[in-house]
N, C-alpha and C positions, 0 to 999 in steps of 0.2 A: 504494500500500500504506500501511497505517497504520504508526505508529511501532513498535508491537509486532511487526508482521509483518516490518518491515525488520530489527529487532533479531534476530528468529529466523533470518532469511535470513543475516545477517552471522555469527551464531554457527555456523550450519551450514557456511558457507564456511571459517570459522576451523578448524573440526574437520576438514574435508576436507583442507585444506592441512597440518595437523599430522600427518595420517595418510599423506601422500604421501611414500613412502620415499625416492625420489631427491632430493626437495627437502629433506627433513630431513637426509639425509646431507651435502648441500652446505653447509648451515648449520652442522651439528655439526663438520664438518671445516674450516670457514672457507675453502671454495673460492672464495668471493667476497671474500676478504681480511678485514681486521679489521671491515669494515662489513657482514659477512654477515647479522647479525641485523637491521640496519636495512634492508638490501635486501629481506629476506624480508617485513618489515612493510610496506615500500613496495609490494611486489607485491600484498599483500592489500588495502591501501588503494586501489590503482588498480582492482582488481576491483570493490570496492564502488562506486567512482565510475562505472565503466562499466555498472553495473546500477542506477544512480540515475536514474530517469526525470525527476527535476526538473532534471537536467543534460543528459540525452540523450533523444532522441525514442522510442527503443525499447531494450530490453535487448540486450546484446551477443550477436552470433551465435556459436553454439558452434564453428564452424569457425575464425572469427577468433580466438576465445579460445584454441583449440588452438595456432594458429600463434604467437600472442603469448606463450604460456607457453613454447613451445619456444625462441623467440628470446630471451626474457628469461633463461631458465636457461643458455642457451648463451653469451650475451654477458656476463652478470653473474656466473655461477658456473662457466663453462667446462665445462658438462655437455652431452653429446650424447645426448639421450634416444633409446633404441633399443627400449624395452619397450612403447611405445605408451600408456603410462600417462596421458599428457596428454589423450588422447581421453576416458578415463573421468573424469578430473578435470573437464574442461570440460563433459561431459555431466551429471555430478552437480550442478555449480554451476548450470547452466541449469535442471535439474529442480527444484533447491531454490528458485530464484526463482519458477518457474511455480507450484509447489505453495503456497508461502507467499503469493503474490499472490492465490490462490484461498481463502486462509484455512486451508489444511491445513499445519500445522507438524509433522506426525508425522515426516516425513523429516528435517527439521532437528534435531529432538530425538533421533532415532535416531543421526545422525552425531555429535552431541555426546556421547551416552552411550558410543558406541564409542571415541571419542577419549579420554574420561576413564578408560576401563578399560585403556588401554595402559600397560605398565610404564614408569615415568618414566625408568628408567636404560637404556632401549633406545636407546643411542647408537650410531650407525653409524660404524664405524672402518674405515680403509683399510689393508689389509695389504700386505706386500711383494708386488709383482707386479701391483698394481692391483685386486685383488679386494676386495669389500666384505664385511664380517662384521657381522651384526646379532645382538644378544642375544635378539631375538624373531624368530620365523619370519614372513616376509611372504607374502601371497598373490601369485599369479602376476600379478595385475593391477596390482601396484605400490602397492597401498593397504594400509597396516598395519591389521590387524584382530585380532591375537592378544589374547585376553582374559586379564586377570590380576586377582588380588584386590587388588593394590596400585594406588593411584590416583596419577596424575602430579601433579607440583608445580603444574600450571596450575589445579587446582581440587580440591575435596574431594568434591563430589557434584553431580549434576544439580539436586537440590532446593535446595542451598545457594547456587547461583549462578544468577542470572537471565541471560537471553540477552545483554542489553546488556553486563553485566559480563564475561561470558565472551568476547564478541567484542572487547572493549577491551584484553584482555591481550596481552602480547607473544607472538608465535607459538611461539617455542621457548625460553621462559624469559628471565631477565634478560639484557640486552645488555651484554657485558663492556666494550664501547667506551663505552657510555652511563655506566657506573659510574665511569669514569675520564676522562670527556670534559672538555675545558676549556670556557671561556666563549665560545670562538670561535663565530660564527654558522655553522649547518649549511648545507651546499650544498642546493639544491632537489632533491627526490627525482625520480627518473625515472618517467614515466608509462608504463603498460603499452601497448605498441605504438609508443611513440615511439622514434626512432632513437637509438642510443647516442651520447652526447657524446664526441667525440674531439678531442684537442689538434691543431689544424691547424698544419702546418709551412709557412710562406709560401715561395713560389717567387719568386726575384728574377730578372728578365729582364736582358738586356744593358744596359738603360738604368738599372738600379737600382730599378725599380718592382716591388713585391711583388704577385703575383696572388692574388686571393681564391678559394680552392678552393670548389667547389660539392659538397656532400655529399648523396648520395642515400640514401634509406631502403632497407634490405634488402628490405622488404616490397614494393617496387615490382617486384622481379624474382623474387619467390618463386613456386614452382610450385603447382599445385592440390593440395590435400590432401583426403582423404576426409572427408565431413561426419559429424556425429553428430546423430541425432535425439533431442531432449530431450522 
């Protein structure tokens, strides 16, 4: 793909992730801790890399993308997706790539327009009892698409923002942690599909030697999931 087509694809992915209600709720409520904004941006960057044919031989398979989205949100944000929205997100991302690769950017532009029309104050909050409340009504598919005359803080209009600028912005506004971050070097971001880094507790045998534990990826034992045709 040309640089312009890649920018349109990345803008479309950015819009899709911004409209994904469970994902937005996780970041808004910092279910991933104080690094929730950074984790969200890392997920998007990893998706970009998995669809970069200069680094991979072919674009990511939709079923693999589904699984990786589920695992990432579960391990980084403690979310158990039960609405099946990851299937739609993965399918749209694959369709975005295929259409942009053919020179058709209409779907990508449509996703950006929908995301720009969402009320910026549509923050998802968790009420007592674990129920979620949203200031906008969501579709059953887990994708936010309620239109409003107010535009979100992420941009002013489709015309005033080009695709590259839109895709470069933080997914859910300024990162509170980044605003107060120290000069300490940041830890490397986790790649989509990579096993979660966990602090190993060495086991010491009777002779005083510590054994090195072998960690296996969850994906080695995952079950089959239904595929999505993009």
